[in-house]
KEMI-508496 format. One record per residue (C-alpha): residue number from 1; residue in three letters; x, y, z. Coordinates in nm, 3 decimals. Layout:
BEGIN
  seq  type       c1       c2       c3
  NUM   Ala        X        Y        Z
...
***
This chain:
BEGIN
  seq  type       c1       c2       c3
    1   Phe    3.813   -4.366    3.589
    2   Leu    3.738   -4.033    3.713
    3   Ile    3.868   -3.870    3.415
    4   Val    3.634   -4.045    3.179
    5   Leu    3.339   -3.972    3.461
    6   Cys    3.408   -3.609    3.478
    7   Val    3.399   -3.589    3.073
    8   Thr    3.101   -3.790    3.052
    9   Val    2.936   -3.561    3.290
   10   Ser    3.028   -3.245    3.137
   11   Ser    2.948   -3.363    2.785
   12   Cys    2.588   -3.454    2.919
   13   Ser    2.543   -3.121    3.088
   14   Arg    2.635   -2.921    2.758
   15   Gln    2.377   -3.140    2.556
   16   Glu    2.083   -3.085    2.815
   17   Glu    2.194   -2.684    2.768
   18   Lys    2.171   -2.728    2.401
   19   Asp    1.835   -2.915    2.420
   20   Asn    1.686   -2.621    2.637
   21   Met    1.816   -2.345    2.398
   22   Gly    1.655   -2.542    2.124
   23   Ala    1.310   -2.582    2.276
   24   Gly    1.333   -2.214    2.397
   25   Gln    1.386   -2.117    2.019
   26   Leu    1.150   -2.352    1.905
   27   Ala    0.880   -2.201    2.112
   28   Ser    1.007   -1.864    2.051
   29   Gln    0.937   -1.931    1.654
   30   Gln    0.622   -2.050    1.722
   31   Gln    0.521   -1.780    1.932
   32   Gly    0.620   -1.540    1.642
   33   Asp    0.430   -1.728    1.371
   34   Lys    0.103   -1.590    1.574
   35   Ala   -0.038   -1.277    1.451
   36   Pro    0.023   -1.047    1.705
   37   Lys   -0.290   -0.823    1.898
   38   Asp   -0.163   -0.532    1.760
   39   Leu   -0.245   -0.633    1.412
   40   Glu   -0.538   -0.768    1.496
   41   Lys   -0.665   -0.444    1.667
   42   Ile   -0.594   -0.239    1.338
   43   Glu   -0.791   -0.455    1.150
   44   Glu   -1.099   -0.420    1.374
   45   Ser   -1.052   -0.062    1.401
   46   Ile   -1.070   -0.049    1.035
   47   Glu   -1.410   -0.263    1.026
   48   Lys   -1.541   -0.040    1.310
   49   Val   -1.481    0.313    1.091
   50   Ile   -1.675    0.095    0.807
   51   Lys   -1.939    0.016    1.042
   52   Thr   -2.003    0.331    1.225
   53   Leu   -2.047    0.476    0.854
   54   Gly   -2.319    0.230    0.812
   55   Gly   -2.098    0.007    0.549
   56   Pro   -2.063   -0.369    0.538
   57   Ser   -1.843   -0.473    0.796
   58   Thr   -1.765   -0.789    1.001
   59   Ile   -1.880   -0.623    1.300
   60   Glu   -2.195   -0.587    1.201
   61   Val   -2.189   -0.956    1.128
   62   Glu   -2.118   -1.047    1.429
   63   Gln   -2.387   -0.803    1.597
   64   Asn   -2.674   -1.001    1.367
   65   Lys   -2.539   -1.332    1.449
   66   Gly   -2.899   -1.531    1.464
   67   Glu   -3.115   -1.294    1.278
   68   Gly   -3.048   -1.430    0.930
   69   Glu   -2.823   -1.357    0.639
   70   Gly   -2.843   -1.074    0.446
   71   Gln   -3.065   -0.865    0.701
   72   Gly   -2.763   -0.600    0.810
   73   Thr   -3.028   -0.337    0.745
   74   Gln   -3.352   -0.483    0.923
   75   Pro   -3.218   -0.456    1.293
   76   Gln   -3.252   -0.042    1.199
   77   Gln   -3.577   -0.097    1.064
   78   Asn   -3.719   -0.293    1.312
   79   Glu   -3.593   -0.055    1.606
   80   Gln   -3.765    0.217    1.378
   81   Ser   -4.081   -0.001    1.354
   82   Gln   -4.086   -0.066    1.703
   83   Glu   -4.001    0.301    1.811
   84   Ser   -4.336    0.412    1.578
   85   Glu   -4.565    0.153    1.748
   86   Ala   -4.432    0.290    2.096
   87   Gly   -4.468    0.634    2.009
   88   Glu   -4.832    0.566    1.882
   89   Gly   -4.909    0.358    2.223
   90   Asn   -4.732    0.649    2.423
   91   Gln   -4.920    0.929    2.239
   92   Gln   -5.284    0.767    2.318
   93   Asp   -5.193    0.713    2.685
   94   Asn   -5.067    1.083    2.674
   95   Glu   -5.409    1.205    2.533
   96   Lys   -5.584    1.065    2.797
   97   Lys   -5.360    1.192    3.088
   98   Gln   -5.339    1.565    2.918
   99   Gln   -5.697    1.559    2.861
  100   Ser   -5.693    1.680    3.261
  101   Ser   -5.381    1.848    3.271
  102   Gln   -5.436    2.112    3.014
  103   Gly   -5.259    1.937    2.748
  104   Glu   -4.939    2.124    2.716
  105   Glu   -4.714    1.862    2.818
  106   Lys   -4.847    1.658    2.527
  107   Lys   -4.539    1.890    2.297
  108   Ser   -4.289    1.913    2.553
  109   Thr   -4.257    1.609    2.733
  110   Pro   -4.160    1.396    2.415
  111   Gln   -3.906    1.630    2.299
  112   Gln   -3.738    1.658    2.641
  113   Asn   -3.726    1.267    2.682
  114   Gln   -3.589    1.218    2.339
  115   Pro   -3.237    1.134    2.329
  116   Glu   -3.015    1.340    2.098
  117   Lys   -2.845    1.163    1.829
  118   Glu   -2.475    1.081    1.828
  119   Asp   -2.230    1.242    1.575
  120   Pro   -2.080    0.914    1.386
  121   Trp   -1.782    1.152    1.288
  122   Lys   -1.679    1.180    1.625
  123   Glu   -1.651    0.814    1.682
  124   Val   -1.475    0.801    1.346
  125   Asn   -1.251    1.055    1.437
  126   Ser   -1.146    0.925    1.781
  127   Thr   -1.103    0.546    1.579
  128   Val   -0.864    0.702    1.309
  129   Asn   -0.659    0.895    1.575
  130   Asp   -0.618    0.585    1.784
  131   Leu   -0.563    0.415    1.461
  132   His   -0.220    0.606    1.413
  133   Tyr   -0.087    0.530    1.750
  134   Lys   -0.208    0.157    1.687
  135   Trp    0.012    0.159    1.347
  136   Asn    0.297    0.325    1.506
  137   Ala    0.315    0.049    1.789
  138   Tyr    0.273   -0.217    1.513
  139   Met    0.509   -0.115    1.250
  140   Pro    0.861   -0.185    1.401
  141   Met    0.715   -0.553    1.471
  142   Ala    0.588   -0.573    1.102
  143   Val    0.954   -0.439    0.952
  144   Lys    1.120   -0.710    1.219
  145   Lys    0.868   -0.960    1.090
  146   Gly    0.980   -0.881    0.687
  147   Ala    0.735   -0.641    0.585
  148   Gly    0.906   -0.453    0.262
  149   Lys    0.958   -0.063    0.255
  150   Glu    0.683   -0.051   -0.025
  151   Leu    0.409   -0.217    0.219
  152   Val    0.475    0.015    0.483
  153   Glu    0.492    0.315    0.259
  154   Asn    0.142    0.217    0.109
  155   Phe   -0.017    0.157    0.464
  156   Ser    0.084    0.467    0.629
  157   Asn    0.006    0.674    0.304
  158   Ala   -0.364    0.493    0.299
  159   Leu   -0.392    0.573    0.664
  160   Asn   -0.308    0.938    0.585
  161   Ile   -0.593    0.962    0.299
  162   Leu   -0.834    0.813    0.534
  163   Thr   -0.748    1.067    0.802
  164   Gly   -0.783    1.350    0.556
  165   Thr   -1.147    1.205    0.394
  166   Val   -1.253    1.219    0.782
  167   Ile   -1.186    1.552    0.835
  168   Ser   -1.388    1.653    0.493
  169   Lys   -1.678    1.440    0.654
  170   Asn   -1.764    1.284    0.340
  171   Arg   -1.937    0.943    0.402
  172   Met   -1.845    0.776    0.065
  173   Asp   -1.489    0.870    0.045
  174   Thr   -1.419    0.783    0.377
  175   Leu   -1.572    0.459    0.323
  176   Met   -1.361    0.377    0.006
  177   Ser   -1.047    0.497    0.173
  178   Ala   -1.161    0.283    0.485
  179   Ser   -1.173    0.031    0.226
  180   Asn   -0.821    0.039    0.048
  181   Leu   -0.654    0.063    0.393
  182   Tyr   -0.830   -0.275    0.476
  183   Ser   -0.632   -0.372    0.134
  184   Phe   -0.296   -0.395    0.277
  185   Ile   -0.416   -0.613    0.591
  186   Pro   -0.390   -0.982    0.432
  187   Asp   -0.020   -0.859    0.327
  188   Leu    0.048   -0.804    0.698
  189   Tyr   -0.116   -1.130    0.808
  190   Ser    0.101   -1.309    0.534
  191   Leu    0.388   -1.230    0.744
  192   Tyr    0.293   -1.513    0.970
  193   Lys    0.204   -1.880    0.959
  194   Leu   -0.185   -1.873    1.063
  195   Pro   -0.424   -2.149    1.078
  196   Val   -0.670   -1.945    0.812
  197   Ser   -0.498   -1.816    0.478
  198   Pro   -0.516   -1.462    0.459
  199   Glu   -0.625   -1.495    0.142
  200   Ile   -1.005   -1.488    0.271
  201   Lys   -0.931   -1.124    0.391
  202   Arg   -0.832   -1.011    0.015
  203   Ile   -1.179   -1.198   -0.087
  204   Arg   -1.332   -0.971    0.187
  205   Tyr   -1.150   -0.675    0.042
  206   Phe   -1.277   -0.734   -0.296
  207   Thr   -1.613   -0.820   -0.193
  208   Arg   -1.665   -0.471   -0.012
  209   Asn   -1.505   -0.271   -0.289
  210   Ala   -1.723   -0.399   -0.548
  211   Met   -2.040   -0.334   -0.312
  212   Leu   -1.941    0.041   -0.258
  213   Asn   -1.799    0.115   -0.623
  214   Ala   -2.160   -0.026   -0.731
  215   Val   -2.334    0.274   -0.483
  216   Ile   -2.135    0.550   -0.583
  217   Pro   -2.181    0.430   -0.863
  218   Asp   -1.869    0.337   -1.060
  219   Trp   -1.987    0.019   -1.246
  220   Glu   -1.662   -0.033   -1.415
  221   Lys   -1.463   -0.054   -1.095
  222   Ala   -1.697   -0.263   -0.934
  223   Asp   -1.711   -0.527   -1.272
  224   Arg   -1.300   -0.509   -1.186
  225   Asp   -1.338   -0.583   -0.815
  226   Met   -1.570   -0.901   -0.878
  227   Glu   -1.353   -1.015   -1.160
  228   Ser   -1.066   -0.991   -0.886
  229   Leu   -1.310   -1.146   -0.626
  230   Lys   -1.358   -1.440   -0.838
  231   Ser   -1.022   -1.515   -0.931
  232   Ser   -0.889   -1.492   -0.553
  233   Trp   -1.168   -1.714   -0.461
  234   Ser   -1.151   -1.973   -0.737
  235   Leu   -0.770   -2.053   -0.593
  236   Tyr   -0.912   -2.039   -0.256
  237   Lys   -1.205   -2.280   -0.240
  238   Asn   -0.983   -2.543   -0.390
  239   Ala   -0.785   -2.550   -0.091
  240   Ile   -1.085   -2.572    0.190
  241   Pro   -1.116   -2.884    0.370
  242   Val   -1.386   -3.128    0.317
  243   Ala   -1.535   -3.053    0.642
  244   Gln   -1.621   -2.705    0.531
  245   Gln   -1.742   -2.759    0.213
  246   Asp   -2.081   -2.639    0.309
  247   Asp   -1.963   -2.314    0.398
  248   Ala   -1.767   -2.294    0.085
  249   Asn   -2.067   -2.379   -0.113
  250   Lys   -2.240   -2.091    0.022
  251   Leu   -1.996   -1.847   -0.034
  252   Asp   -1.962   -1.968   -0.386
  253   Phe   -2.364   -1.943   -0.448
  254   Ser   -2.358   -1.561   -0.279
  255   Ile   -2.054   -1.464   -0.492
  256   Tyr   -2.230   -1.576   -0.809
  257   Glu   -2.575   -1.392   -0.693
  258   Leu   -2.340   -1.055   -0.639
  259   Glu   -2.206   -1.083   -0.979
  260   Lys   -2.560   -1.096   -1.158
  261   Val   -2.697   -0.788   -0.955
  262   Ile   -2.373   -0.612   -1.067
  263   Thr   -2.368   -0.713   -1.375
  264   Ala   -2.745   -0.561   -1.402
  265   Arg   -2.664   -0.259   -1.241
  266   Asp   -2.842   -0.324   -0.967
  267   Gln   -2.752   -0.057   -0.662
  268   Ala   -2.999   -0.184   -0.366
  269   Leu   -2.987   -0.539   -0.456
  270   Ser   -2.593   -0.501   -0.497
  271   Asp   -2.570   -0.398   -0.121
  272   Ile   -2.837   -0.671    0.019
  273   Lys   -2.618   -0.937   -0.189
  274   Gly   -2.293   -0.818   -0.090
  275   Arg   -2.413   -0.818    0.248
  276   Val   -2.492   -1.200    0.247
  277   Val   -2.108   -1.248    0.080
  278   Ile   -1.965   -1.065    0.377
  279   Ser   -2.160   -1.286    0.628
  280   Asn   -2.060   -1.615    0.440
  281   Ile   -1.704   -1.500    0.424
  282   Ala   -1.721   -1.485    0.798
  283   Ala   -1.909   -1.819    0.871
  284   Leu   -1.602   -1.952    0.646
  285   Glu   -1.338   -1.755    0.852
  286   Glu   -1.477   -1.903    1.180
  287   Ala   -1.553   -2.234    1.054
  288   Leu   -1.179   -2.280    0.949
  289   Lys   -1.044   -2.101    1.288
  290   Asn   -1.234   -2.380    1.484
  291   Ser   -1.107   -2.662    1.271
  292   Gly   -0.767   -2.594    1.276
  293   Glu   -0.740   -2.593    0.872
  294   Gly   -0.702   -2.256    0.729
  295   Gly   -0.673   -2.372    0.370
  296   Ser   -0.328   -2.241    0.343
  297   Gln   -0.185   -2.208    0.018
***
Protein backbone atom coordinates (compact mmCIF):
# COMPACT_ATOMS: atom_id res chain seq x y z
CA PHE A 1 0.00 0.00 0.00
CA LEU A 2 2.84 2.39 0.90
CA ILE A 3 4.62 1.63 -2.38
CA VAL A 4 1.45 2.28 -4.41
CA LEU A 5 0.82 5.52 -2.48
CA CYS A 6 4.36 6.82 -3.15
CA VAL A 7 4.13 6.00 -6.85
CA THR A 8 0.75 7.76 -7.11
CA VAL A 9 1.95 10.91 -5.33
CA SER A 10 5.11 11.03 -7.45
CA SER A 11 3.12 10.63 -10.67
CA CYS A 12 0.70 13.42 -9.72
CA SER A 13 3.59 15.71 -8.85
CA ARG A 14 5.27 15.15 -12.23
CA GLN A 15 1.98 15.72 -14.06
CA GLU A 16 1.42 18.99 -12.19
CA GLU A 17 4.95 20.09 -13.10
CA LYS A 18 4.31 19.33 -16.78
CA ASP A 19 1.03 21.26 -16.69
CA ASN A 20 2.77 24.27 -15.17
CA MET A 21 5.52 24.11 -17.82
CA GLY A 22 2.93 23.83 -20.58
CA ALA A 23 1.01 26.84 -19.27
CA GLY A 24 4.22 28.84 -19.07
CA GLN A 25 5.19 27.95 -22.64
CA LEU A 26 1.71 28.87 -23.90
CA ALA A 27 1.84 32.24 -22.14
CA SER A 28 5.29 32.83 -23.61
CA GLN A 29 4.08 31.99 -27.11
CA GLN A 30 1.06 34.29 -26.76
CA GLN A 31 3.29 37.10 -25.56
CA GLY A 32 5.71 36.50 -28.41
CA ASP A 33 2.89 36.81 -30.95
CA LYS A 34 2.29 40.42 -29.98
CA ALA A 35 4.10 43.11 -31.93
CA PRO A 36 6.86 44.48 -29.67
CA LYS A 37 6.91 48.11 -28.60
CA ASP A 38 10.26 48.54 -30.35
CA LEU A 39 8.65 47.85 -33.73
CA GLU A 40 5.75 50.18 -32.99
CA LYS A 41 8.21 52.94 -32.07
CA ILE A 42 10.06 52.42 -35.35
CA GLU A 43 6.82 52.83 -37.29
CA GLU A 44 5.92 55.94 -35.28
CA SER A 45 9.33 57.47 -36.00
CA ILE A 46 8.90 57.02 -39.76
CA GLU A 47 5.44 58.60 -39.55
CA LYS A 48 6.93 61.48 -37.54
CA VAL A 49 9.53 62.20 -40.23
CA ILE A 50 6.80 62.32 -42.89
CA LYS A 51 4.53 64.50 -40.77
CA THR A 52 7.30 66.97 -39.86
CA LEU A 53 8.00 67.58 -43.55
CA GLY A 54 4.32 68.11 -44.36
CA GLY A 55 3.66 64.69 -45.87
CA PRO A 56 0.54 62.56 -45.33
CA SER A 57 0.89 60.65 -42.06
CA THR A 58 -1.23 58.85 -39.50
CA ILE A 59 0.02 61.33 -36.87
CA GLU A 60 -1.65 64.12 -38.82
CA VAL A 61 -4.86 62.10 -38.90
CA GLU A 62 -4.81 61.71 -35.11
CA GLN A 63 -4.23 65.43 -34.61
CA ASN A 64 -7.05 66.38 -36.96
CA LYS A 65 -9.70 64.04 -35.54
CA GLY A 66 -13.06 65.73 -35.33
CA GLU A 67 -12.09 68.39 -37.89
CA GLY A 68 -13.40 66.49 -40.92
CA GLU A 69 -11.88 64.16 -43.49
CA GLY A 70 -9.48 65.41 -46.12
CA GLN A 71 -8.71 68.65 -44.28
CA GLY A 72 -5.13 67.88 -43.32
CA THR A 73 -3.88 71.23 -44.62
CA GLN A 74 -6.76 73.35 -43.35
CA PRO A 75 -5.62 73.72 -39.71
CA GLN A 76 -2.52 75.53 -40.93
CA GLN A 77 -4.67 77.78 -43.13
CA ASN A 78 -7.01 78.48 -40.22
CA GLU A 79 -4.08 79.33 -37.98
CA GLN A 80 -2.75 81.73 -40.57
CA SER A 81 -6.20 83.32 -40.89
CA GLN A 82 -6.50 83.68 -37.13
CA GLU A 83 -3.02 85.14 -36.91
CA SER A 84 -3.89 87.60 -39.69
CA GLU A 85 -7.12 88.67 -37.96
CA ALA A 86 -5.37 88.94 -34.62
CA GLY A 87 -2.60 90.91 -36.25
CA GLU A 88 -5.08 93.38 -37.73
CA GLY A 89 -6.78 93.85 -34.38
CA ASN A 90 -3.50 94.30 -32.57
CA GLN A 91 -2.30 96.72 -35.19
CA GLN A 92 -5.33 98.95 -34.65
CA ASP A 93 -4.82 98.90 -30.90
CA ASN A 94 -1.13 99.62 -31.28
CA GLU A 95 -1.80 102.56 -33.57
CA LYS A 96 -4.02 104.15 -30.93
CA LYS A 97 -1.43 103.62 -28.19
CA GLN A 98 1.52 104.63 -30.28
CA GLN A 99 -0.01 107.96 -31.30
CA SER A 100 0.82 109.12 -27.78
CA SER A 101 4.24 107.44 -27.55
CA GLN A 102 6.15 108.64 -30.65
CA GLY A 103 5.08 105.66 -32.82
CA GLU A 104 8.48 103.89 -32.86
CA GLU A 105 7.33 100.78 -30.98
CA LYS A 106 4.92 100.08 -33.81
CA LYS A 107 7.80 98.65 -35.85
CA SER A 108 10.01 97.16 -33.17
CA THR A 109 7.50 95.48 -30.82
CA PRO A 110 5.90 93.02 -33.31
CA GLN A 111 9.36 91.91 -34.48
CA GLN A 112 10.54 91.35 -30.91
CA ASN A 113 7.42 89.39 -29.95
CA GLN A 114 7.33 87.27 -33.12
CA PRO A 115 8.54 83.72 -32.30
CA GLU A 116 11.28 82.30 -34.44
CA LYS A 117 10.24 79.46 -36.72
CA GLU A 118 11.93 76.22 -35.81
CA ASP A 119 13.91 74.45 -38.49
CA PRO A 120 12.01 71.21 -39.27
CA TRP A 121 15.24 69.56 -40.40
CA LYS A 122 16.58 69.65 -36.84
CA GLU A 123 13.63 67.55 -35.67
CA VAL A 124 13.87 65.25 -38.69
CA ASN A 125 17.59 64.76 -38.17
CA SER A 126 17.06 63.95 -34.49
CA THR A 127 14.25 61.50 -35.29
CA VAL A 128 16.28 59.67 -37.94
CA ASN A 129 19.36 59.48 -35.73
CA ASP A 130 17.24 57.98 -32.96
CA LEU A 131 15.72 55.59 -35.51
CA HIS A 132 19.14 53.97 -35.99
CA TYR A 133 19.27 53.13 -32.26
CA LYS A 134 15.73 51.79 -32.29
CA TRP A 135 16.47 49.59 -35.30
CA ASN A 136 19.68 48.33 -33.70
CA ALA A 137 17.73 47.36 -30.56
CA TYR A 138 14.94 45.66 -32.50
CA MET A 139 16.99 43.88 -35.18
CA PRO A 140 18.02 40.86 -33.02
CA MET A 141 14.39 40.38 -32.00
CA ALA A 142 13.28 40.38 -35.64
CA VAL A 143 15.93 37.82 -36.61
CA LYS A 144 15.01 35.62 -33.66
CA LYS A 145 11.37 35.80 -34.72
CA GLY A 146 12.25 34.62 -38.23
CA ALA A 147 13.01 37.74 -40.26
CA GLY A 148 15.03 36.76 -43.32
CA LYS A 149 18.43 38.21 -44.15
CA GLU A 150 17.03 39.99 -47.20
CA LEU A 151 14.35 41.80 -45.17
CA VAL A 152 16.87 42.91 -42.54
CA GLU A 153 19.36 44.08 -45.17
CA ASN A 154 16.70 45.93 -47.16
CA PHE A 155 15.47 47.82 -44.10
CA SER A 156 19.02 48.72 -43.03
CA ASN A 157 19.91 49.96 -46.53
CA ALA A 158 16.68 51.97 -46.78
CA LEU A 159 17.40 53.57 -43.39
CA ASN A 160 20.89 54.55 -44.57
CA ILE A 161 19.46 56.09 -47.74
CA LEU A 162 16.93 58.04 -45.67
CA THR A 163 19.75 59.38 -43.51
CA GLY A 164 21.61 60.58 -46.60
CA THR A 165 18.58 62.45 -47.95
CA VAL A 166 18.09 64.15 -44.57
CA ILE A 167 21.68 65.40 -44.70
CA SER A 168 21.05 66.85 -48.17
CA LYS A 169 17.85 68.54 -46.87
CA ASN A 170 15.88 67.65 -49.98
CA ARG A 171 12.24 67.52 -48.87
CA MET A 172 10.75 65.34 -51.62
CA ASP A 173 13.71 62.95 -51.66
CA THR A 174 13.40 62.58 -47.90
CA LEU A 175 9.65 61.95 -48.08
CA MET A 176 10.14 59.34 -50.80
CA SER A 177 12.95 57.68 -48.82
CA ALA A 178 10.80 57.61 -45.69
CA SER A 179 7.94 56.08 -47.66
CA ASN A 180 10.30 53.45 -49.07
CA LEU A 181 11.50 52.62 -45.55
CA TYR A 182 7.88 52.21 -44.46
CA SER A 183 7.35 49.64 -47.23
CA PHE A 184 9.18 47.06 -45.09
CA ILE A 185 7.05 47.72 -41.99
CA PRO A 186 4.20 45.36 -43.09
CA ASP A 187 6.71 42.54 -43.56
CA LEU A 188 8.09 43.06 -40.05
CA TYR A 189 4.60 43.05 -38.56
CA SER A 190 3.89 39.85 -40.48
CA LEU A 191 6.32 38.06 -38.15
CA TYR A 192 3.66 38.23 -35.42
CA LYS A 193 0.12 37.05 -34.89
CA LEU A 194 -1.84 40.29 -34.71
CA PRO A 195 -5.49 41.30 -34.25
CA VAL A 196 -5.26 43.34 -37.48
CA SER A 197 -3.67 42.02 -40.67
CA PRO A 198 -0.44 43.91 -41.56
CA GLU A 199 -1.78 44.15 -45.11
CA ILE A 200 -3.61 47.34 -44.11
CA LYS A 201 -0.19 48.94 -43.57
CA ARG A 202 0.81 47.90 -47.07
CA ILE A 203 -2.35 49.60 -48.35
CA ARG A 204 -1.22 52.74 -46.50
CA TYR A 205 2.21 52.51 -48.14
CA PHE A 206 0.83 52.25 -51.69
CA THR A 207 -1.56 55.16 -51.05
CA ARG A 208 1.17 57.43 -49.73
CA ASN A 209 3.61 56.49 -52.48
CA ALA A 210 1.00 57.24 -55.15
CA MET A 211 0.44 60.68 -53.59
CA LEU A 212 4.15 61.50 -53.42
CA ASN A 213 4.79 60.36 -56.99
CA ALA A 214 1.89 62.59 -58.09
CA VAL A 215 3.60 65.56 -56.44
CA ILE A 216 6.99 65.05 -58.15
CA PRO A 217 5.26 64.39 -60.65
CA ASP A 218 6.01 60.89 -61.87
CA TRP A 219 2.62 59.80 -63.14
CA GLU A 220 3.77 56.40 -64.42
CA LYS A 221 4.95 55.41 -60.93
CA ALA A 222 1.79 56.89 -59.43
CA ASP A 223 -0.26 54.71 -61.79
CA ARG A 224 1.71 51.61 -60.75
CA ASP A 225 1.20 52.46 -57.08
CA MET A 226 -2.54 52.79 -57.69
CA GLU A 227 -2.64 49.38 -59.38
CA SER A 228 -0.79 47.83 -56.44
CA LEU A 229 -3.12 49.64 -54.03
CA LYS A 230 -6.24 48.36 -55.76
CA SER A 231 -4.86 44.82 -55.94
CA SER A 232 -3.95 44.74 -52.26
CA TRP A 233 -7.25 46.31 -51.21
CA SER A 234 -9.40 44.00 -53.36
CA LEU A 235 -8.00 40.98 -51.52
CA TYR A 236 -8.04 42.54 -48.07
CA LYS A 237 -11.58 43.93 -48.13
CA ASN A 238 -13.05 40.44 -48.64
CA ALA A 239 -11.77 39.45 -45.18
CA ILE A 240 -13.24 42.46 -43.35
CA PRO A 241 -16.05 41.51 -40.89
CA VAL A 242 -19.60 42.71 -41.49
CA ALA A 243 -19.45 45.02 -38.47
CA GLN A 244 -16.75 47.10 -40.15
CA GLN A 245 -18.31 47.24 -43.62
CA ASP A 246 -19.28 50.91 -43.29
CA ASP A 247 -15.64 51.87 -42.69
CA ALA A 248 -14.58 49.54 -45.51
CA ASN A 249 -17.06 51.14 -47.92
CA LYS A 250 -15.76 54.63 -47.08
CA LEU A 251 -12.24 53.50 -47.82
CA ASP A 252 -13.37 51.75 -51.01
CA PHE A 253 -14.98 54.92 -52.40
CA SER A 254 -12.05 57.12 -51.38
CA ILE A 255 -9.61 54.85 -53.22
CA TYR A 256 -11.82 55.11 -56.29
CA GLU A 257 -11.80 58.92 -55.99
CA LEU A 258 -8.01 58.97 -55.65
CA GLU A 259 -7.61 56.86 -58.78
CA LYS A 260 -9.78 59.27 -60.76
CA VAL A 261 -7.72 62.38 -59.94
CA ILE A 262 -4.43 60.57 -60.53
CA THR A 263 -5.71 59.41 -63.90
CA ALA A 264 -6.68 63.04 -64.59
CA ARG A 265 -3.12 64.12 -63.61
CA ASP A 266 -4.44 66.56 -61.02
CA GLN A 267 -1.68 67.22 -58.47
CA ALA A 268 -3.67 69.32 -56.01
CA LEU A 269 -6.61 66.93 -55.86
CA SER A 270 -4.27 63.93 -55.64
CA ASP A 271 -2.98 65.31 -52.35
CA ILE A 272 -6.46 66.08 -50.98
CA LYS A 273 -8.04 62.78 -52.06
CA GLY A 274 -4.98 60.87 -50.87
CA ARG A 275 -5.24 62.36 -47.39
CA VAL A 276 -8.88 61.24 -47.29
CA VAL A 277 -7.72 57.69 -48.07
CA ILE A 278 -5.04 57.87 -45.36
CA SER A 279 -7.69 59.04 -42.88
CA ASN A 280 -10.09 56.23 -43.85
CA ILE A 281 -7.32 53.63 -43.53
CA ALA A 282 -6.61 54.83 -40.00
CA ALA A 283 -10.32 54.73 -39.12
CA LEU A 284 -10.71 51.17 -40.44
CA GLU A 285 -7.56 49.99 -38.69
CA GLU A 286 -8.77 51.46 -35.38
CA ALA A 287 -12.23 49.87 -35.80
CA LEU A 288 -10.68 46.47 -36.49
CA LYS A 289 -8.42 46.77 -33.42
CA ASN A 290 -11.35 47.63 -31.20
CA SER A 291 -13.44 44.76 -32.53
CA GLY A 292 -10.67 42.18 -32.17
CA GLU A 293 -11.33 40.99 -35.73
CA GLY A 294 -8.60 42.16 -38.01
CA GLY A 295 -9.48 40.53 -41.28
CA SER A 296 -6.45 38.24 -41.12
CA GLN A 297 -5.75 36.52 -44.39
